[in-house]
C-alpha positions in Angstrom: -6.0 18.6 -7.8 -8.9 16.6 -9.1 -12.2 18.2 -9.4 -13.6 15.8 -6.9 -12.9 15.2 -3.4 -10.8 11.8 -3.0 -11.9 9.1 -0.6 -10.5 9.2 2.9 -11.1 5.6 3.5 -9.2 3.1 1.1 -9.3 -0.6 1.1 -5.6 -1.3 0.4 -2.0 0.3 1.0 1.1 0.2 -0.8 2.3 -2.4 1.7 -0.5 -4.7 0.7 0.6 -4.6 -3.0 4.3 -5.1 -2.1 3.6 -8.2 -0.1 1.5 -9.8 -3.1 3.8 -8.7 -5.8 7.0 -9.3 -4.2 10.1 -8.0 -6.5 7.7 -6.9 -9.0 6.6 -3.8 -6.9 9.4 -1.6 -8.1 8.5 -2.4 -11.8 4.8 -1.9 -11.3 4.7 1.2 -9.1 4.5 4.4 -11.3 7.8 6.3 -11.1 6.1 9.6 -11.7 4.1 9.1 -8.3 6.9 9.8 -6.0 6.3 11.2 -2.6 10.0 11.4 -1.6 13.5 10.3 -2.5 17.3 11.1 -2.2 20.7 9.7 -1.8 21.3 11.1 1.6 19.6 8.8 3.9 21.0 7.9 7.3 20.1 4.7 9.5 21.1 4.8 12.9 23.0 1.5 14.4 20.4 -1.2 15.1 17.5 1.2 14.7 14.4 1.3 12.4 14.8 5.2 11.9 15.6 6.6 8.5 16.3 10.4 8.4 17.5 12.7 5.3 18.7 16.2 5.4 16.9 16.8 2.1 13.5 15.4 3.5 13.4 17.1 6.9 9.6 16.9 7.0 8.2 13.6 5.7 4.5 14.7 6.4 4.9 17.7 4.0 5.7 15.3 1.2 2.6 13.4 2.3 4.4 10.3 3.3 2.1 8.1 5.4 2.1 4.7 7.3 1.7 1.7 5.1 3.8 3.3 2.2 6.8 1.4 0.8 10.4 2.8 0.9 12.7 1.3 -1.5 16.2 1.4 0.0 19.8 0.8 -1.4 22.7 0.9 1.2 26.2 1.8 0.0 28.8 -1.1 0.1 31.9 -0.4 2.0 34.3 -0.9 -1.0 36.8 1.2 -2.9 36.3 2.7 -6.2 33.1 3.6 -7.8 29.9 3.7 -5.4 28.5 0.4 -5.2 25.1 -0.6 -3.4 23.4 -3.4 -1.8 20.4 -5.0 -3.7 17.3 -2.9 -3.1 15.1 -3.8 -0.1 11.5 -2.9 0.5 10.5 -1.7 3.9 7.1 -0.4 5.0 6.5 2.8 6.6 5.4 2.2 10.3 5.1 5.7 11.5 6.3 9.2 10.7 7.8 10.8 13.7 7.4 14.5 13.1 9.3 16.1 16.0 12.5 14.1 15.1 12.2 14.1 11.4 12.5 10.4 11.3 10.6 7.8 9.2 10.2 4.6 11.3 10.3 1.6 9.2 9.5 -2.1 9.6 9.7 -5.2 7.4 6.6 -5.5 5.2 3.9 -7.6 6.3 5.4 -7.7 9.9 4.6 -6.0 13.1 6.9 -3.1 14.6 10.4 -4.2 15.5 10.0 -7.6 14.0 13.0 -9.1 12.2 16.5 -7.5 11.5 16.8 -3.6 11.4 17.8 -2.0 8.2 21.5 -1.5 9.5 23.2 -3.2 12.3 26.3 -0.8 12.5 24.6 2.4 11.0 24.7 3.6 7.2 24.9 7.0 5.6 24.5 7.9 2.2 21.6 5.5 1.5 19.6 5.8 -1.6 15.7 5.6 -1.1 12.7 6.2 -3.0 9.0 6.5 -2.0 6.5 5.9 -4.8 2.9 5.0 -4.4 -0.2 3.5 -5.9 -2.3 5.8 -4.0 -4.1 7.2 -7.1 -5.1 3.7 -8.3 -6.1 2.3 -5.0 -8.5 5.2 -4.7 -9.9 4.5 -8.1 -10.7 0.9 -7.2 -12.0 1.9 -3.7 -14.4 4.1 -5.4 -15.6 1.2 -7.8 -16.0 -1.0 -4.8 -18.0 1.4 -3.1 -20.4 1.8 -6.0 -20.7 -1.9 -6.6 -21.5 -2.7 -3.0 -23.6 0.3 -2.0 -20.9 1.8 0.4 -21.3 5.4 1.1 -19.4 7.2 4.0 -22.4 9.6 4.2 -25.3 7.0 4.7 -25.3 5.4 8.2 -25.4 1.6 8.0 -23.5 1.7 4.9 -20.1 3.4 5.6 -16.7 1.8 5.2 -16.3 1.8 9.1 -19.3 -0.4 9.4 -17.8 -3.3 7.8 -17.5 -6.4 10.1 -14.5 -7.7 8.3 -12.8 -5.6 5.5 -10.2 -8.2 4.8 -11.8 -9.7 1.6 -12.5 -6.2 0.3 -8.8 -5.4 1.0 -7.8 -8.4 -1.2 -10.2 -7.6 -4.1 -8.8 -4.0 -4.0 -5.2 -5.2 -3.9 -5.5 -7.8 -6.6 -7.5 -5.4 -9.0 -4.8 -2.8 -8.8 -2.1 -5.2 -9.4 -3.7 -6.8 -12.3 -4.2 -3.3 -14.0 -0.6 -2.6 -13.4 0.6 -6.0 -14.8 -1.4 -5.0 -17.8 -0.1 -1.5 -18.2 3.6 -3.0 -17.6 2.9 -5.7 -20.4 1.9 -3.1 -22.8 5.2 -1.3 -22.5 7.4 -4.4 -22.4 9.0 -6.3 -25.3 8.9 -9.5 -23.7 5.5 -9.3 -21.8 4.4 -12.9 -21.6 5.1 -13.2 -18.1 3.5 -10.2 -17.2 0.2 -10.9 -18.9 0.2 -14.3 -17.3 0.7 -12.6 -13.9 -2.2 -10.2 -14.6 -4.5 -13.1 -15.6 -3.4 -15.0 -12.6 -4.2 -12.1 -10.2 -7.6 -11.7 -12.0 -8.4 -15.2 -11.5 -7.7 -15.0 -7.8 -9.8 -11.8 -7.5 -12.8 -13.2 -9.5 -12.8 -16.4 -7.0 -12.9 -14.0 -4.0 -15.5 -11.7 -5.5 -17.7 -14.9 -6.0 -17.7 -15.8 -2.1 -17.4 -12.1 -0.8 -20.0 -11.3 1.6 -20.2 -8.1 3.3 -21.4 -8.1 6.9 -22.5 -4.7 8.3 -22.3 -3.9 11.9 -22.3 -1.1 14.4 -20.3 -0.8 17.6 -21.6 0.6 20.8 -21.2 0.0 24.6 -23.0 -3.3 24.2 -20.6 -4.5 21.7 -21.0 -5.3 18.0 -24.4 -5.4 16.7 -25.0 -6.9 13.2 -26.9 -4.8 10.6 -29.1 -6.8 8.0 -29.1 -7.6 5.3 -25.6 -8.8 4.1 -24.3 -7.9 0.8 -22.8 -9.8 -2.1 -21.7 -9.0 -5.7 -25.2 -10.3 -6.5 -27.3 -8.2 -4.0 -26.0 -4.7 -4.5 -29.2 -2.8 -4.2 -28.7 0.3 -1.8 -31.4 0.7 1.0 -31.7 4.2 2.1 
């Protein structure tokens, strides 16, 4: 347990990183940051629910909405077990009473697209690993940079008018750092270094134009709070 209290409001989720990184997600996510894994997953026919006898309580493993589940389904062939190519699904919700992990296609709304298994599947291999520590670290840095503080009215994360650009900066920064870490461990790392630089360039472009508009919500609607904050005007008013 860290000696500090982790932030409760983060600016990105694993799903955001999976959408940006595509197939590289499984390479970049730290394998020692698993929340759950198993080889006994079960998909009901035409449903979005994943159950596992070895993981009867997903919340006890701190599995949350927005995390990514790496799934490999067994193929109906004779001989040694074979599995279909790995697919990534986002956790839509955790159904505690039934012990079911409700999934969806990453980046899509609930129930959009084809479900994981039309006929139903048992013996599914799955892994849930997370970037949560890295996302928390970058969120803290962004809070410091833009004068965000959960304890100061008018400067809390809940008072952003639009969190989208901050989400993009957080996502791209985590990916840049993970690509650099992966490049340092790879024999042929040119592609990884190139991707790190590309994500950093996009992040810097967004930072240059990022403007945080502060607002409050009341029965009268949304009320702007002045002034706005940019990377060049980060003096915190108390």
